[in-house]
PDB file with SEQRES, HELIX, SHEET and CRYST1 records, atoms N, CA, C and O in Angstrom:
SEQRES   1 A   88  MET PRO VAL THR ILE LYS VAL ARG LEU ASP GLY PRO TYR          
SEQRES   2 A   88  PHE ILE ASP LEU THR GLN GLY GLU VAL VAL LEU THR ASP          
SEQRES   3 A   88  HIS ASP GLY THR VAL ILE PRO ILE PRO GLU GLY LYS THR          
SEQRES   4 A   88  GLY ILE ALA LEU CYS ARG CYS GLY ALA SER ILE LYS LYS          
SEQRES   5 A   88  PRO PHE CYS ASP GLY THR HIS SER ARG ILE GLY PHE ARG          
SEQRES   6 A   88  ALA GLY GLU ALA ALA GLN ARG ALA ALA ASP LEU ALA ALA          
SEQRES   7 A   88  ARG ALA ALA ALA PRO GLY THR THR PRO ALA                      
HELIX    1 AA1 LEU A   17  GLN A   19  5                                   3    
HELIX    2 AA2 THR A   58  ILE A   62  1                                   5    
HELIX    3 AA3 GLY A   67  ALA A   81  1                                  15    
SHEET    1 AA1 3 ILE A   5  VAL A   7  0                                        
SHEET    2 AA1 3 TYR A  13  ASP A  16 -1                                        
SHEET    3 AA1 3 GLY A  40  LEU A  43 -1                                        
CRYST1    1.000    1.000    1.000  90.00  90.00  90.00 P 1           1          
ATOM      1  N   MET A   1       0.821  -1.191  -0.060  1.00  0.00           N  
ATOM      2  CA  MET A   1       0.036  -0.018   0.003  1.00  0.00           C  
ATOM      3  C   MET A   1       0.909   1.251  -0.034  1.00  0.00           C  
ATOM      4  O   MET A   1       1.854   1.347   0.749  1.00  0.00           O  
ATOM      5  N   PRO A   2       0.633   2.203  -0.894  1.00  0.00           N  
ATOM      6  CA  PRO A   2       1.434   3.380  -0.943  1.00  0.00           C  
ATOM      7  C   PRO A   2       1.126   4.256   0.307  1.00  0.00           C  
ATOM      8  O   PRO A   2       0.027   4.249   0.863  1.00  0.00           O  
ATOM      9  N   VAL A   3       2.149   4.983   0.688  1.00  0.00           N  
ATOM     10  CA  VAL A   3       1.979   6.027   1.770  1.00  0.00           C  
ATOM     11  C   VAL A   3       1.363   7.228   1.139  1.00  0.00           C  
ATOM     12  O   VAL A   3       1.807   7.691   0.089  1.00  0.00           O  
ATOM     13  N   THR A   4       0.316   7.751   1.787  1.00  0.00           N  
ATOM     14  CA  THR A   4      -0.384   8.967   1.335  1.00  0.00           C  
ATOM     15  C   THR A   4       0.143  10.185   2.090  1.00  0.00           C  
ATOM     16  O   THR A   4       0.292  10.121   3.310  1.00  0.00           O  
ATOM     17  N   ILE A   5       0.433  11.300   1.398  1.00  0.00           N  
ATOM     18  CA  ILE A   5       0.821  12.574   1.939  1.00  0.00           C  
ATOM     19  C   ILE A   5      -0.324  13.550   1.718  1.00  0.00           C  
ATOM     20  O   ILE A   5      -0.672  13.919   0.597  1.00  0.00           O  
ATOM     21  N   LYS A   6      -0.874  13.935   2.827  1.00  0.00           N  
ATOM     22  CA  LYS A   6      -2.135  14.781   2.770  1.00  0.00           C  
ATOM     23  C   LYS A   6      -1.687  16.241   2.898  1.00  0.00           C  
ATOM     24  O   LYS A   6      -1.008  16.607   3.858  1.00  0.00           O  
ATOM     25  N   VAL A   7      -2.074  17.071   1.922  1.00  0.00           N  
ATOM     26  CA  VAL A   7      -1.782  18.539   1.980  1.00  0.00           C  
ATOM     27  C   VAL A   7      -2.957  19.136   2.691  1.00  0.00           C  
ATOM     28  O   VAL A   7      -4.091  19.107   2.214  1.00  0.00           O  
ATOM     29  N   ARG A   8      -2.638  19.711   3.916  1.00  0.00           N  
ATOM     30  CA  ARG A   8      -3.707  20.274   4.730  1.00  0.00           C  
ATOM     31  C   ARG A   8      -3.948  21.714   4.251  1.00  0.00           C  
ATOM     32  O   ARG A   8      -2.997  22.402   3.881  1.00  0.00           O  
ATOM     33  N   LEU A   9      -5.142  22.152   4.255  1.00  0.00           N  
ATOM     34  CA  LEU A   9      -5.543  23.516   3.843  1.00  0.00           C  
ATOM     35  C   LEU A   9      -4.771  24.490   4.606  1.00  0.00           C  
ATOM     36  O   LEU A   9      -4.869  24.486   5.833  1.00  0.00           O  
ATOM     37  N   ASP A  10      -3.975  25.364   3.982  1.00  0.00           N  
ATOM     38  CA  ASP A  10      -3.194  26.399   4.539  1.00  0.00           C  
ATOM     39  C   ASP A  10      -2.404  25.851   5.719  1.00  0.00           C  
ATOM     40  O   ASP A  10      -2.202  26.584   6.688  1.00  0.00           O  
ATOM     41  N   GLY A  11      -1.964  24.648   5.692  1.00  0.00           N  
ATOM     42  CA  GLY A  11      -1.137  24.019   6.795  1.00  0.00           C  
ATOM     43  C   GLY A  11      -0.067  23.115   6.185  1.00  0.00           C  
ATOM     44  O   GLY A  11       0.319  23.223   5.021  1.00  0.00           O  
ATOM     45  N   PRO A  12       0.374  22.226   7.051  1.00  0.00           N  
ATOM     46  CA  PRO A  12       1.500  21.378   6.696  1.00  0.00           C  
ATOM     47  C   PRO A  12       1.137  20.198   5.816  1.00  0.00           C  
ATOM     48  O   PRO A  12      -0.040  19.935   5.569  1.00  0.00           O  
ATOM     49  N   TYR A  13       2.178  19.467   5.329  1.00  0.00           N  
ATOM     50  CA  TYR A  13       1.954  18.208   4.712  1.00  0.00           C  
ATOM     51  C   TYR A  13       1.883  17.122   5.816  1.00  0.00           C  
ATOM     52  O   TYR A  13       2.774  17.094   6.665  1.00  0.00           O  
ATOM     53  N   PHE A  14       0.909  16.264   5.845  1.00  0.00           N  
ATOM     54  CA  PHE A  14       0.780  15.335   6.860  1.00  0.00           C  
ATOM     55  C   PHE A  14       0.964  13.914   6.323  1.00  0.00           C  
ATOM     56  O   PHE A  14       0.380  13.541   5.306  1.00  0.00           O  
ATOM     57  N   ILE A  15       1.779  13.136   7.020  1.00  0.00           N  
ATOM     58  CA  ILE A  15       2.121  11.770   6.611  1.00  0.00           C  
ATOM     59  C   ILE A  15       1.731  10.867   7.733  1.00  0.00           C  
ATOM     60  O   ILE A  15       2.244  10.973   8.847  1.00  0.00           O  
ATOM     61  N   ASP A  16       0.803   9.958   7.433  1.00  0.00           N  
ATOM     62  CA  ASP A  16       0.338   8.940   8.381  1.00  0.00           C  
ATOM     63  C   ASP A  16       1.349   7.729   8.283  1.00  0.00           C  
ATOM     64  O   ASP A  16       1.397   6.958   7.324  1.00  0.00           O  
ATOM     65  N   LEU A  17       2.155   7.668   9.412  1.00  0.00           N  
ATOM     66  CA  LEU A  17       3.165   6.655   9.480  1.00  0.00           C  
ATOM     67  C   LEU A  17       2.704   5.236   9.644  1.00  0.00           C  
ATOM     68  O   LEU A  17       3.499   4.300   9.554  1.00  0.00           O  
ATOM     69  N   THR A  18       1.456   5.072   9.879  1.00  0.00           N  
ATOM     70  CA  THR A  18       0.847   3.657  10.080  1.00  0.00           C  
ATOM     71  C   THR A  18       0.707   3.060   8.657  1.00  0.00           C  
ATOM     72  O   THR A  18       0.491   1.852   8.563  1.00  0.00           O  
ATOM     73  N   GLN A  19       0.813   3.802   7.575  1.00  0.00           N  
ATOM     74  CA  GLN A  19       0.514   3.244   6.201  1.00  0.00           C  
ATOM     75  C   GLN A  19       1.717   2.417   5.677  1.00  0.00           C  
ATOM     76  O   GLN A  19       1.559   1.624   4.749  1.00  0.00           O  
ATOM     77  N   GLY A  20       2.814   2.587   6.223  1.00  0.00           N  
ATOM     78  CA  GLY A  20       4.060   1.931   5.688  1.00  0.00           C  
ATOM     79  C   GLY A  20       5.287   2.632   6.080  1.00  0.00           C  
ATOM     80  O   GLY A  20       5.235   3.634   6.794  1.00  0.00           O  
ATOM     81  N   GLU A  21       6.433   2.126   5.623  1.00  0.00           N  
ATOM     82  CA  GLU A  21       7.730   2.745   5.956  1.00  0.00           C  
ATOM     83  C   GLU A  21       7.873   4.011   5.216  1.00  0.00           C  
ATOM     84  O   GLU A  21       7.546   4.143   4.037  1.00  0.00           O  
ATOM     85  N   VAL A  22       8.407   4.996   6.005  1.00  0.00           N  
ATOM     86  CA  VAL A  22       8.706   6.292   5.432  1.00  0.00           C  
ATOM     87  C   VAL A  22      10.139   6.665   5.748  1.00  0.00           C  
ATOM     88  O   VAL A  22      10.555   6.564   6.903  1.00  0.00           O  
ATOM     89  N   VAL A  23      10.907   7.093   4.758  1.00  0.00           N  
ATOM     90  CA  VAL A  23      12.194   7.547   4.928  1.00  0.00           C  
ATOM     91  C   VAL A  23      12.255   9.023   4.559  1.00  0.00           C  
ATOM     92  O   VAL A  23      11.888   9.403   3.447  1.00  0.00           O  
ATOM     93  N   LEU A  24      12.728   9.875   5.510  1.00  0.00           N  
ATOM     94  CA  LEU A  24      12.707  11.338   5.238  1.00  0.00           C  
ATOM     95  C   LEU A  24      14.217  11.690   5.152  1.00  0.00           C  
ATOM     96  O   LEU A  24      15.009  11.419   6.054  1.00  0.00           O  
ATOM     97  N   THR A  25      14.566  12.337   3.953  1.00  0.00           N  
ATOM     98  CA  THR A  25      15.984  12.833   3.797  1.00  0.00           C  
ATOM     99  C   THR A  25      15.970  14.264   3.427  1.00  0.00           C  
ATOM    100  O   THR A  25      14.976  14.846   2.993  1.00  0.00           O  
ATOM    101  N   ASP A  26      17.230  14.843   3.641  1.00  0.00           N  
ATOM    102  CA  ASP A  26      17.351  16.245   3.215  1.00  0.00           C  
ATOM    103  C   ASP A  26      17.848  16.236   1.773  1.00  0.00           C  
ATOM    104  O   ASP A  26      17.881  15.202   1.107  1.00  0.00           O  
ATOM    105  N   HIS A  27      18.243  17.455   1.307  1.00  0.00           N  
ATOM    106  CA  HIS A  27      18.664  17.659  -0.059  1.00  0.00           C  
ATOM    107  C   HIS A  27      19.885  16.829  -0.463  1.00  0.00           C  
ATOM    108  O   HIS A  27      20.086  16.491  -1.630  1.00  0.00           O  
ATOM    109  N   ASP A  28      20.707  16.510   0.580  1.00  0.00           N  
ATOM    110  CA  ASP A  28      21.960  15.755   0.248  1.00  0.00           C  
ATOM    111  C   ASP A  28      21.693  14.210   0.431  1.00  0.00           C  
ATOM    112  O   ASP A  28      22.632  13.423   0.305  1.00  0.00           O  
ATOM    113  N   GLY A  29      20.436  13.775   0.724  1.00  0.00           N  
ATOM    114  CA  GLY A  29      20.205  12.354   0.981  1.00  0.00           C  
ATOM    115  C   GLY A  29      20.433  11.900   2.397  1.00  0.00           C  
ATOM    116  O   GLY A  29      20.243  10.727   2.720  1.00  0.00           O  
ATOM    117  N   THR A  30      20.843  12.829   3.250  1.00  0.00           N  
ATOM    118  CA  THR A  30      21.098  12.515   4.740  1.00  0.00           C  
ATOM    119  C   THR A  30      19.654  12.217   5.307  1.00  0.00           C  
ATOM    120  O   THR A  30      18.726  13.009   5.144  1.00  0.00           O  
ATOM    121  N   VAL A  31      19.530  11.054   5.966  1.00  0.00           N  
ATOM    122  CA  VAL A  31      18.335  10.679   6.588  1.00  0.00           C  
ATOM    123  C   VAL A  31      17.994  11.495   7.854  1.00  0.00           C  
ATOM    124  O   VAL A  31      18.824  11.614   8.755  1.00  0.00           O  
ATOM    125  N   ILE A  32      16.767  12.056   7.919  1.00  0.00           N  
ATOM    126  CA  ILE A  32      16.342  12.810   9.034  1.00  0.00           C  
ATOM    127  C   ILE A  32      15.532  11.928   9.889  1.00  0.00           C  
ATOM    128  O   ILE A  32      14.512  11.395   9.452  1.00  0.00           O  
ATOM    129  N   PRO A  33      15.972  11.747  11.153  1.00  0.00           N  
ATOM    130  CA  PRO A  33      15.184  10.878  11.981  1.00  0.00           C  
ATOM    131  C   PRO A  33      13.774  11.333  12.309  1.00  0.00           C  
ATOM    132  O   PRO A  33      13.494  12.489  12.625  1.00  0.00           O  
ATOM    133  N   ILE A  34      12.929  10.356  12.210  1.00  0.00           N  
ATOM    134  CA  ILE A  34      11.523  10.650  12.618  1.00  0.00           C  
ATOM    135  C   ILE A  34      11.343  10.353  14.126  1.00  0.00           C  
ATOM    136  O   ILE A  34      11.762   9.312  14.630  1.00  0.00           O  
ATOM    137  N   PRO A  35      10.733  11.267  14.785  1.00  0.00           N  
ATOM    138  CA  PRO A  35      10.622  11.065  16.287  1.00  0.00           C  
ATOM    139  C   PRO A  35       9.926   9.742  16.567  1.00  0.00           C  
ATOM    140  O   PRO A  35       8.911   9.393  15.964  1.00  0.00           O  
ATOM    141  N   GLU A  36      10.509   9.043  17.489  1.00  0.00           N  
ATOM    142  CA  GLU A  36       9.963   7.711  17.939  1.00  0.00           C  
ATOM    143  C   GLU A  36       8.582   7.885  18.578  1.00  0.00           C  
ATOM    144  O   GLU A  36       8.274   8.917  19.174  1.00  0.00           O  
ATOM    145  N   GLY A  37       7.750   6.821  18.430  1.00  0.00           N  
ATOM    146  CA  GLY A  37       6.443   6.690  18.957  1.00  0.00           C  
ATOM    147  C   GLY A  37       5.371   7.512  18.266  1.00  0.00           C  
ATOM    148  O   GLY A  37       4.238   7.553  18.746  1.00  0.00           O  
ATOM    149  N   LYS A  38       5.693   8.182  17.134  1.00  0.00           N  
ATOM    150  CA  LYS A  38       4.791   9.024  16.371  1.00  0.00           C  
ATOM    151  C   LYS A  38       3.939   8.083  15.405  1.00  0.00           C  
ATOM    152  O   LYS A  38       4.459   7.114  14.852  1.00  0.00           O  
ATOM    153  N   THR A  39       2.639   8.415  15.240  1.00  0.00           N  
ATOM    154  CA  THR A  39       1.876   7.673  14.253  1.00  0.00           C  
ATOM    155  C   THR A  39       1.724   8.565  12.960  1.00  0.00           C  
ATOM    156  O   THR A  39       1.244   8.123  11.917  1.00  0.00           O  
ATOM    157  N   GLY A  40       2.137   9.754  13.105  1.00  0.00           N  
ATOM    158  CA  GLY A  40       2.106  10.639  11.967  1.00  0.00           C  
ATOM    159  C   GLY A  40       3.083  11.861  12.161  1.00  0.00           C  
ATOM    160  O   GLY A  40       3.438  12.232  13.280  1.00  0.00           O  
ATOM    161  N   ILE A  41       3.494  12.460  10.988  1.00  0.00           N  
ATOM    162  CA  ILE A  41       4.296  13.624  11.151  1.00  0.00           C  
ATOM    163  C   ILE A  41       3.687  14.728  10.158  1.00  0.00           C  
ATOM    164  O   ILE A  41       3.056  14.453   9.137  1.00  0.00           O  
ATOM    165  N   ALA A  42       3.961  15.956  10.595  1.00  0.00           N  
ATOM    166  CA  ALA A  42       3.532  17.117   9.829  1.00  0.00           C  
ATOM    167  C   ALA A  42       4.758  17.841   9.320  1.00  0.00           C  
ATOM    168  O   ALA A  42       5.584  18.259  10.131  1.00  0.00           O  
ATOM    169  N   LEU A  43       4.913  18.006   8.068  1.00  0.00           N  
ATOM    170  CA  LEU A  43       6.073  18.690   7.529  1.00  0.00           C  
ATOM    171  C   LEU A  43       5.687  20.140   7.218  1.00  0.00           C  
ATOM    172  O   LEU A  43       4.619  20.432   6.680  1.00  0.00           O  
ATOM    173  N   CYS A  44       6.570  20.989   7.569  1.00  0.00           N  
ATOM    174  CA  CYS A  44       6.341  22.462   7.417  1.00  0.00           C  
ATOM    175  C   CYS A  44       6.228  22.789   5.896  1.00  0.00           C  
ATOM    176  O   CYS A  44       6.987  22.301   5.058  1.00  0.00           O  
ATOM    177  N   ARG A  45       5.218  23.652   5.612  1.00  0.00           N  
ATOM    178  CA  ARG A  45       4.984  24.147   4.247  1.00  0.00           C  
ATOM    179  C   ARG A  45       5.118  25.599   4.145  1.00  0.00           C  
ATOM    180  O   ARG A  45       5.279  26.113   3.039  1.00  0.00           O  
ATOM    181  N   CYS A  46       5.063  26.335   5.264  1.00  0.00           N  
ATOM    182  CA  CYS A  46       5.121  27.824   5.282  1.00  0.00           C  
ATOM    183  C   CYS A  46       6.550  28.328   5.336  1.00  0.00           C  
ATOM    184  O   CYS A  46       6.795  29.482   4.984  1.00  0.00           O  
ATOM    185  N   GLY A  47       7.517  27.500   5.768  1.00  0.00           N  
ATOM    186  CA  GLY A  47       8.885  27.923   5.816  1.00  0.00           C  
ATOM    187  C   GLY A  47       9.263  28.634   7.118  1.00  0.00           C  
ATOM    188  O   GLY A  47      10.412  29.059   7.239  1.00  0.00           O  
ATOM    189  N   ALA A  48       8.387  28.786   8.078  1.00  0.00           N  
ATOM    190  CA  ALA A  48       8.651  29.583   9.255  1.00  0.00           C  
ATOM    191  C   ALA A  48       8.832  28.765  10.570  1.00  0.00           C  
ATOM    192  O   ALA A  48       9.094  29.323  11.635  1.00  0.00           O  
ATOM    193  N   SER A  49       8.685  27.455  10.449  1.00  0.00           N  
ATOM    194  CA  SER A  49       8.815  26.534  11.608  1.00  0.00           C  
ATOM    195  C   SER A  49      10.229  26.628  12.150  1.00  0.00           C  
ATOM    196  O   SER A  49      11.179  26.672  11.369  1.00  0.00           O  
ATOM    197  N   ILE A  50      10.398  26.661  13.476  1.00  0.00           N  
ATOM    198  CA  ILE A  50      11.757  26.501  14.027  1.00  0.00           C  
ATOM    199  C   ILE A  50      12.094  25.084  14.200  1.00  0.00           C  
ATOM    200  O   ILE A  50      13.213  24.814  14.636  1.00  0.00           O  
ATOM    201  N   LYS A  51      11.227  24.095  13.899  1.00  0.00           N  
ATOM    202  CA  LYS A  51      11.556  22.678  13.964  1.00  0.00           C  
ATOM    203  C   LYS A  51      11.611  22.067  12.617  1.00  0.00           C  
ATOM    204  O   LYS A  51      11.315  20.883  12.457  1.00  0.00           O  
ATOM    205  N   LYS A  52      11.982  22.835  11.643  1.00  0.00           N  
ATOM    206  CA  LYS A  52      12.025  22.242  10.221  1.00  0.00           C  
ATOM    207  C   LYS A  52      12.903  21.012  10.179  1.00  0.00           C  
ATOM    208  O   LYS A  52      13.965  20.939  10.797  1.00  0.00           O  
ATOM    209  N   PRO A  53      12.411  20.052   9.421  1.00  0.00           N  
ATOM    210  CA  PRO A  53      11.341  20.084   8.426  1.00  0.00           C  
ATOM    211  C   PRO A  53       9.946  19.833   9.038  1.00  0.00           C  
ATOM    212  O   PRO A  53       8.948  19.735   8.324  1.00  0.00           O  
ATOM    213  N   PHE A  54       9.908  19.730  10.396  1.00  0.00           N  
ATOM    214  CA  PHE A  54       8.626  19.425  11.049  1.00  0.00           C  
ATOM    215  C   PHE A  54       7.924  20.727  11.313  1.00  0.00           C  
ATOM    216  O   PHE A  54       8.549  21.761  11.551  1.00  0.00           O  
ATOM    217  N   CYS A  55       6.599  20.656  11.267  1.00  0.00           N  
ATOM    218  CA  CYS A  55       5.634  21.774  11.521  1.00  0.00           C  
ATOM    219  C   CYS A  55       5.671  22.022  13.048  1.00  0.00           C  
ATOM    220  O   CYS A  55       5.731  21.061  13.814  1.00  0.00           O  
ATOM    221  N   ASP A  56       5.638  23.277  13.496  1.00  0.00           N  
ATOM    222  CA  ASP A  56       5.481  23.684  14.786  1.00  0.00           C  
ATOM    223  C   ASP A  56       4.149  24.517  15.024  1.00  0.00           C  
ATOM    224  O   ASP A  56       3.910  24.990  16.134  1.00  0.00           O  
ATOM    225  N   GLY A  57       3.358  24.667  14.032  1.00  0.00           N  
ATOM    226  CA  GLY A  57       2.138  25.477  14.120  1.00  0.00           C  
ATOM    227  C   GLY A  57       2.316  26.913  13.775  1.00  0.00           C  
ATOM    228  O   GLY A  57       1.351  27.676  13.818  1.00  0.00           O  
ATOM    229  N   THR A  58       3.516  27.322  13.431  1.00  0.00           N  
ATOM    230  CA  THR A  58       3.723  28.798  13.098  1.00  0.00           C  
ATOM    231  C   THR A  58       2.895  29.239  11.925  1.00  0.00           C  
ATOM    232  O   THR A  58       2.595  30.427  11.811  1.00  0.00           O  
ATOM    233  N   HIS A  59       2.520  28.363  11.068  1.00  0.00           N  
ATOM    234  CA  HIS A  59       1.721  28.831   9.889  1.00  0.00           C  
ATOM    235  C   HIS A  59       0.406  29.479  10.327  1.00  0.00           C  
ATOM    236  O   HIS A  59      -0.099  30.373   9.649  1.00  0.00           O  
ATOM    237  N   SER A  60      -0.183  29.006  11.528  1.00  0.00           N  
ATOM    238  CA  SER A  60      -1.445  29.552  12.011  1.00  0.00           C  
ATOM    239  C   SER A  60      -1.164  30.996  12.530  1.00  0.00           C  
ATOM    240  O   SER A  60      -1.950  31.913  12.293  1.00  0.00           O  
ATOM    241  N   ARG A  61      -0.043  31.162  13.228  1.00  0.00           N  
ATOM    242  CA  ARG A  61       0.262  32.478  13.824  1.00  0.00           C  
ATOM    243  C   ARG A  61       0.596  33.582  12.786  1.00  0.00           C  
ATOM    244  O   ARG A  61       0.344  34.766  13.009  1.00  0.00           O  
ATOM    245  N   ILE A  62       1.177  33.143  11.639  1.00  0.00           N  
ATOM    246  CA  ILE A  62       1.659  34.161  10.634  1.00  0.00           C  
ATOM    247  C   ILE A  62       0.627  34.284   9.602  1.00  0.00           C  
ATOM    248  O   ILE A  62       0.791  35.125   8.718  1.00  0.00           O  
ATOM    249  N   GLY A  63      -0.415  33.545   9.612  1.00  0.00           N  
ATOM    250  CA  GLY A  63      -1.540  33.664   8.513  1.00  0.00           C  
ATOM    251  C   GLY A  63      -1.159  33.107   7.244  1.00  0.00           C  
ATOM    252  O   GLY A  63      -1.594  33.615   6.211  1.00  0.00           O  
ATOM    253  N   PHE A  64      -0.333  32.042   7.214  1.00  0.00           N  
ATOM    254  CA  PHE A  64       0.035  31.417   5.966  1.00  0.00           C  
ATOM    255  C   PHE A  64      -1.145  31.012   5.139  1.00  0.00           C  
ATOM    256  O   PHE A  64      -2.111  30.430   5.631  1.00  0.00           O  
ATOM    257  N   ARG A  65      -1.049  31.329   3.874  1.00  0.00           N  
ATOM    258  CA  ARG A  65      -2.094  30.893   2.894  1.00  0.00           C  
ATOM    259  C   ARG A  65      -1.318  30.128   1.871  1.00  0.00           C  
ATOM    260  O   ARG A  65      -0.330  30.619   1.326  1.00  0.00           O  
ATOM    261  N   ALA A  66      -1.785  28.863   1.595  1.00  0.00           N  
ATOM    262  CA  ALA A  66      -1.185  28.001   0.636  1.00  0.00           C  
ATOM    263  C   ALA A  66      -1.211  28.606  -0.737  1.00  0.00           C  
ATOM    264  O   ALA A  66      -2.107  29.401  -1.017  1.00  0.00           O  
ATOM    265  N   GLY A  67      -0.325  28.297  -1.579  1.00  0.00           N  
ATOM    266  CA  GLY A  67      -0.228  28.804  -2.948  1.00  0.00           C  
ATOM    267  C   GLY A  67      -1.502  28.809  -3.709  1.00  0.00           C  
ATOM    268  O   GLY A  67      -1.795  29.816  -4.353  1.00  0.00           O  
ATOM    269  N   GLU A  68      -2.270  27.795  -3.695  1.00  0.00           N  
ATOM    270  CA  GLU A  68      -3.482  27.643  -4.429  1.00  0.00           C  
ATOM    271  C   GLU A  68      -4.549  28.632  -3.874  1.00  0.00           C  
ATOM    272  O   GLU A  68      -5.295  29.231  -4.649  1.00  0.00           O  
ATOM    273  N   ALA A  69      -4.614  28.796  -2.538  1.00  0.00           N  
ATOM    274  CA  ALA A  69      -5.601  29.774  -2.007  1.00  0.00           C  
ATOM    275  C   ALA A  69      -5.150  31.129  -2.271  1.00  0.00           C  
ATOM    276  O   ALA A  69      -5.958  31.986  -2.630  1.00  0.00           O  
ATOM    277  N   ALA A  70      -3.893  31.386  -2.115  1.00  0.00           N  
ATOM    278  CA  ALA A  70      -3.374  32.745  -2.347  1.00  0.00           C  
ATOM    279  C   ALA A  70      -3.578  33.129  -3.798  1.00  0.00           C  
ATOM    280  O   ALA A  70      -3.938  34.271  -4.085  1.00  0.00           O  
ATOM    281  N   GLN A  71      -3.357  32.208  -4.716  1.00  0.00           N  
ATOM    282  CA  GLN A  71      -3.549  32.512  -6.180  1.00  0.00           C  
ATOM    283  C   GLN A  71      -5.030  32.789  -6.455  1.00  0.00           C  
ATOM    284  O   GLN A  71      -5.325  33.689  -7.241  1.00  0.00           O  
ATOM    285  N   ARG A  72      -5.999  32.048  -5.836  1.00  0.00           N  
ATOM    286  CA  ARG A  72      -7.441  32.217  -6.066  1.00  0.00           C  
ATOM    287  C   ARG A  72      -7.756  33.614  -5.658  1.00  0.00           C  
ATOM    288  O   ARG A  72      -8.396  34.362  -6.396  1.00  0.00           O  
ATOM    289  N   ALA A  73      -7.293  33.986  -4.439  1.00  0.00           N  
ATOM    290  CA  ALA A  73      -7.590  35.334  -3.907  1.00  0.00           C  
ATOM    291  C   ALA A  73      -7.004  36.512  -4.825  1.00  0.00           C  
ATOM    292  O   ALA A  73      -7.626  37.562  -4.995  1.00  0.00           O  
ATOM    293  N   ALA A  74      -5.791  36.256  -5.386  1.00  0.00           N  
ATOM    294  CA  ALA A  74      -5.222  37.257  -6.182  1.00  0.00           C  
ATOM    295  C   ALA A  74      -6.016  37.384  -7.480  1.00  0.00           C  
ATOM    296  O   ALA A  74      -6.315  38.488  -7.936  1.00  0.00           O  
ATOM    297  N   ASP A  75      -6.357  36.215  -8.073  1.00  0.00           N  
ATOM    298  CA  ASP A  75      -7.261  36.149  -9.298  1.00  0.00           C  
ATOM    299  C   ASP A  75      -8.573  36.913  -9.105  1.00  0.00           C  
ATOM    300  O   ASP A  75      -8.969  37.705  -9.959  1.00  0.00           O  
ATOM    301  N   LEU A  76      -9.221  36.675  -8.009  1.00  0.00           N  
ATOM    302  CA  LEU A  76     -10.421  37.407  -7.735  1.00  0.00           C  
ATOM    303  C   LEU A  76     -10.321  38.869  -7.570  1.00  0.00           C  
ATOM    304  O   LEU A  76     -11.144  39.647  -8.053  1.00  0.00           O  
ATOM    305  N   ALA A  77      -9.269  39.233  -6.860  1.00  0.00           N  
ATOM    306  CA  ALA A  77      -8.946  40.738  -6.753  1.00  0.00           C  
ATOM    307  C   ALA A  77      -8.631  41.350  -8.065  1.00  0.00           C  
ATOM    308  O   ALA A  77      -9.083  42.462  -8.337  1.00  0.00           O  
ATOM    309  N   ALA A  78      -7.878  40.689  -8.901  1.00  0.00           N  
ATOM    310  CA  ALA A  78      -7.588  41.223 -10.216  1.00  0.00           C  
ATOM    311  C   ALA A  78      -8.779  41.375 -11.115  1.00  0.00           C  
ATOM    312  O   ALA A  78      -8.879  42.341 -11.871  1.00  0.00           O  
ATOM    313  N   ARG A  79      -9.703  40.407 -11.038  1.00  0.00           N  
ATOM    314  CA  ARG A  79     -10.934  40.466 -11.810  1.00  0.00           C  
ATOM    315  C   ARG A  79     -11.803  41.590 -11.306  1.00  0.00           C  
ATOM    316  O   ARG A  79     -12.444  42.286 -12.093  1.00  0.00           O  
ATOM    317  N   ALA A  80     -11.834  41.786  -9.922  1.00  0.00           N  
ATOM    318  CA  ALA A  80     -12.719  42.849  -9.387  1.00  0.00           C  
ATOM    319  C   ALA A  80     -12.151  44.169  -9.778  1.00  0.00           C  
ATOM    320  O   ALA A  80     -12.893  45.132  -9.969  1.00  0.00           O  
ATOM    321  N   ALA A  81     -10.836  44.242  -9.904  1.00  0.00           N  
ATOM    322  CA  ALA A  81     -10.213  45.686 -10.216  1.00  0.00           C  
ATOM    323  C   ALA A  81     -10.229  45.889 -11.691  1.00  0.00           C  
ATOM    324  O   ALA A  81     -10.046  47.038 -12.091  1.00  0.00           O  
ATOM    325  N   ALA A  82     -10.421  44.935 -12.557  1.00  0.00           N  
ATOM    326  CA  ALA A  82     -10.392  45.121 -14.010  1.00  0.00           C  
ATOM    327  C   ALA A  82     -11.649  45.920 -14.438  1.00  0.00           C  
ATOM    328  O   ALA A  82     -12.756  45.593 -14.009  1.00  0.00           O  
ATOM    329  N   PRO A  83     -11.483  46.973 -15.286  1.00  0.00           N  
ATOM    330  CA  PRO A  83     -12.540  47.688 -15.742  1.00  0.00           C  
ATOM    331  C   PRO A  83     -13.511  46.862 -16.644  1.00  0.00           C  
ATOM    332  O   PRO A  83     -13.093  46.119 -17.532  1.00  0.00           O  
ATOM    333  N   GLY A  84     -14.780  47.031 -16.370  1.00  0.00           N  
ATOM    334  CA  GLY A  84     -15.747  46.377 -17.252  1.00  0.00           C  
ATOM    335  C   GLY A  84     -15.973  44.908 -16.909  1.00  0.00           C  
ATOM    336  O   GLY A  84     -16.591  44.211 -17.713  1.00  0.00           O  
ATOM    337  N   THR A  85     -15.536  44.416 -15.823  1.00  0.00           N  
ATOM    338  CA  THR A  85     -15.690  42.993 -15.396  1.00  0.00           C  
ATOM    339  C   THR A  85     -16.476  42.932 -14.090  1.00  0.00           C  
ATOM    340  O   THR A  85     -16.550  43.876 -13.303  1.00  0.00           O  
ATOM    341  N   THR A  86     -17.030  41.800 -13.931  1.00  0.00           N  
ATOM    342  CA  THR A  86     -17.741  41.568 -12.643  1.00  0.00           C  
ATOM    343  C   THR A  86     -17.074  40.389 -11.921  1.00  0.00           C  
ATOM    344  O   THR A  86     -16.670  39.451 -12.608  1.00  0.00           O  
ATOM    345  N   PRO A  87     -16.928  40.364 -10.583  1.00  0.00           N  
ATOM    346  CA  PRO A  87     -16.330  39.315  -9.910  1.00  0.00           C  
ATOM    347  C   PRO A  87     -17.160  38.025 -10.108  1.00  0.00           C  
ATOM    348  O   PRO A  87     -18.388  38.073 -10.184  1.00  0.00           O  
ATOM    349  N   ALA A  88     -16.466  36.877 -10.189  1.00  0.00           N  
ATOM    350  CA  ALA A  88     -17.056  35.530 -10.359  1.00  0.00           C  
ATOM    351  C   ALA A  88     -17.594  35.093  -9.059  1.00  0.00           C  
ATOM    352  O   ALA A  88     -18.139  33.994  -8.954  1.00  0.00           O  
TER     353      ALA A  88                                                      
END                                                                             
């Protein structure tokens, strides 16, 4: 069974460790230890966690908006500002 990585809305990537073996590495291939006793890990997506690569909840405090949500908001704002158009 493949391991599923869930992208949480405006939050971290979540990996359910009960689905199978997960090996986490850095850009050089060095293995990053996964904390013992965990059934899941959340990986930082906002870039502001002090526990990188793991999430520490900072995304909530800084108002992180995921790229897809931020792009939708920008698209809506651009349409609303364009002359002769109506917002969708």
